N, C-alpha and C positions, 0 to 999 in steps of 0.2 A: 898474413901467414900465421897460422897457429903454432906457438912454441911447443917444443916437444913435451915440456912439463905439463902442458894443458891438454895435449892430444889424448891423454888417457883419462881425463877428468870429465865424466859424463855431465856433471853439473855445469861446468864451464861451457861445454859444447851445447847444452840445452839453452843456456843464456845467450850464447852467440847466435844461435839460430833464431832466437826471438828478438835479436837486435839490441841486447843489453850486455855486451861484453865488457863494459867499463865498470862493472860492479866489483867492489873490493870490501874488505873488512872496514867497517866504519861508514860505509855508504848508507845514505838514507833512501829508502825504497818504499814502494807501496805494494801491499799484498793483501788480498781479501778485503779491499776497500779501506784499509787502514794504513797508517804510516809506521814504518819499522826501521830499525837500524840493523845492519848486517854485523853479527858478532862472531861468526865463524864461516869460513869459506875454504873448504878443502876438497880433495878428491872423494872423500867419504861422505860429504854432505855440506849443506848450507844451513846455518841457524840464524834466526832473527829474534829480535825482541821488540814487542809493540811499544810505541811511544805514545804517551798521553799527556794531558795538561798536568796530571798529578803523579807523574813518575813513569818509569819503564816497567814493562811486564817481564815475566820469566822467559829466558831464551827457549825457543822450540825449533825443532828441525822441520825443514820444508821437504816434502816428498818429491822425488825426482819428477814425477808426473805433473807436479804443480809448479816447477821451477820457471817454466815459460811465462807464468803470470806475475813474476817478480819484476817490477819496473822501477827505474830510477825516478825518485821524487824530485821534481824541478821547481817546486814552490818553496815558500818559507814555512818552516815547522812552527805551528802555533805554540805560544808559550804564555805563561801567566805574567802579567806586568806587576812589578813590585808595588806593595801597598803605599810606599812613600810617594811614588809617582801618581798613582790613582787618587790618593786622598786629596790632592790639590786640584783635581779636575772635576769634582762633582759640582752640580749647579749651585749648591750653597756657597761655593768658593768662587767659581768662574762667573757667576751671574749676579754678583753683589750689586753692581751698578744698576743692572736691569731691575733687580728686586726693589732697590730704593726708588728708582724712577717710577715703577709701577705703584708703589705705595703713595708717592706724591701725586701721581695721576688720579688714583681713586679718591684721595682726599680732596683734590682739586675739583673733580666733577661733583662730588657730594656737596662741597661748599658752594659751587656755582648753582646747583639745584636748590640749595637752601635759600640763596639770595634771589633766585627766580627772576632773572632779567630776561624778558622775552618780548614778543611783539605786542603784548598788552600795554607795555610802558614806553617802548621806543619805536621810532621809525628808522629805517636804514635807507640811505640814498645810494644812487649809482656811483657816486664819488667816494664811497667808503666812509661816509660820515654818519653820525647818528643824531637824531632830534627827539626831543621828548614828545610823547603822544598825549600824556596827561600831566596835570600839575602834581608835583612831588615835593613834600615838605623836606626841610633840612634833615639829612641823614637817612632819607627813605630809599635812595638809590645807591646801591653798592655794586661796583663792577669788579669782578674777580678775573685775574689773569688766567686764561684757559687756552688750551691748544688741542690739536686733533691727533696727536700721536705721542706715545711714551718716548720716542726717539728725539722729541723736541724738548724734553726735560733733561737738562745737562748739568752735571755737578760742576761747581766752580769754586775757586778760592774766594772767600769773602772779600779779600782785598781788591778783587776785580770789579766789584760793584760800582766803584767810583768812576770806572771807565765807560759805563753804559749811559747813553743819553736817555733822557726821561721818556718813559713809555715805549722804549724800543724793545724791551723784554719784560717779562714778569719775574718777580723774585719771590722765592719761598725758602724758608730756613727751618732747621730743626736740630737741636742739640749740638750747635757749633758747626753744622754742615749747611751748605747753601747750594741752591740750584737756580738756574735761569730757565724761564719758560719762554720758548721761542714762539712767535706768531704762527697761527695755522695757515693752511693753504688759502691763498687769496679767494675772497668771495667775489666772483665775477660771472658775467653772462657768457655762455658758450652755446651758440646755436639756438638762441632764444630761451635757454634754460639757465637759471642761476645756480651755480655750483660753488662748493667750498664750504667754509665754516664761518659763521657769524660770531665773532667774539667782541662785544661792545667795548671791553677794556682797551683793546688795541685800536678802536675806532674813535675813541675820545682824544682827539689830537690836542697837543699842548697849545695853549693860548693864554694871553695875558688876561683875557676876560672870562676864563673858564670857571665853572662852578665846582669842579671835582678836585679834591685834595687827597693826599696819601692817608690811608688808614689801614692798620694791620688787622687781619682777621685770623683767628686760630681755629684749626679743626684737626682732630686726631693728633695733636702735638705739633702739627706743621703750621708755621706762621707765614701767611700769605700777605704780600704787600698789595693791597687793593686800593681802590679810590672811591670816595664817598662824597656826595654833594654837601657842601658846607653852607649852602644857602638854598632857599626855595627855588625850585625850577618850575617855571610856568610851561604850559602846553606849547609845543612847537618851537621850543628853544633849542638851539644847537648845543649839544653836550660836549664839553671839552675839559681837559685837565688844566688847572690853573698853574701858570708858570710863576715862579717867584721873581719879583722885580730885582734886577741886578744892574750894575753899572757896566758890566762887560758881558762876557758870554753867559749863557744860561748855566745856572749851577747844576752840578751833577746830582744824581739821585741820592736822597738821604733816607736811610732806613730808620723808622721810629721804633 
């Protein structure tokens, strides 16, 4: 039922007919495809002020013939987010770890390419082992820890290194920071096709009779813990990482 005070208000009646009888001063509405606030609502007229990201406009009257197009706005009024909140959310802040991992990854691939370990020097077996294809003099073969995704380069506390068993991960450091390089997707046969990534570093399994020993290589400021043959490797020898002889369990990784 329309109250007596509204029965003589043509603007109220026009809004009621359009289904918008709940509009009052302060209501947020749409008009002419823009968001407005009701600043005046009387029998003599309705006034709105346009809202924008950069402040409100000057109040203006809505003609009676257009009142039926004023609708209650049901969404959230857009607003500018404070600089303090935004400043901490730009990629230079939120993607620091990803940026560092990407730099390590690029340096890693470049170093791997420089050492150029490929099918000209090694054989790969179906058991995930590697054998020499040619004779290689001492120091001629260097295997670089490598992987197939930046997500497998993970920042670690340098104190964690002692907890990793030999050759289970690759290690790279720079300016006091350290990352572990996790092995790539396994190289295996699927439906008659070999898939995955061949990384000789992870295929040189630890062995008492291994020829490979730890040796650091530096590229673009990143220090990679690689392995290099410390003796001559003849053709068709199984390539392995030399374990240190101990009276008990194998010693943990030692960074040079």
